Phi, psi and omega in degrees: 000347178297316178297320178300319179296319179296312179295321180302320178282327187279327185282154177258177180082192179284134177238122183241123180257114183249121179235105183292332181287344175059028183247355176199161175215174180273090184293138175077354182254350185253153177280330186200156172244130180235164182227005177221154176302324179298315178296324177296315178302315180298318180297316179294317180298330178275005175086012178283139186248340182239108191231130169269132174245108179244108180297143180290160173277090181223176183293342180288124179302140183295336176296331175295327176296321178297318179294321178296322176296318177304310181298316181296311183294323178290323176296317178295321177298321176298320179293318178297319182298337181277353179294142185306324183293348182253003175298126179060019176235147177295142180278126178288159176291115180256347182212139176235127178256116175269122182245104178277149184056046185301332180296344179276342179247343179231076186285155191315314186258027180243140172228012179243009177283164184301321182290318178298316179294320180296319181290333180272331185246343189289322186300322180295341180249014175083017181242128177236159180237141172242114183266132182238127179202156171260003182229069183298335179294342181264358182274147177308137178296333177297313180297315181297319183289337180267002182267117182284339182226150175231134171251111184244124177249195185303116176236121179253119174268112184257000000 
């Protein structure tokens, strides 16, 4: 998570830290912590740029929260793309979603989860994802193939 903290501080635009394990967040670096897509929309609409998204402990599977974030960010990206200054111009990255424990939301044999869809469709709408995991072998091949960079630290195959 140290690399995530560095990137979280260095990047511009909206930065959303999503941790499905619900066991940590980027303390002291965020403007607000939210737990629903509606609250995330309100935070972005209010101009907040550093947001923790911690899904509640409820019966809704946390992977559904990732899919809801995908839908929300792409809809917002569509709205940004319609602004006059972006007609016929590439859309800059306006939002970065940091996904900690990414192997829990983008499992190896899935290509229809929210993170896989976001990595394939998000860049064109100004949304990028940074997947963080200690278990890259368990991540969807779609997410891995759409990742331009890898930060690899000690990985022991036992």
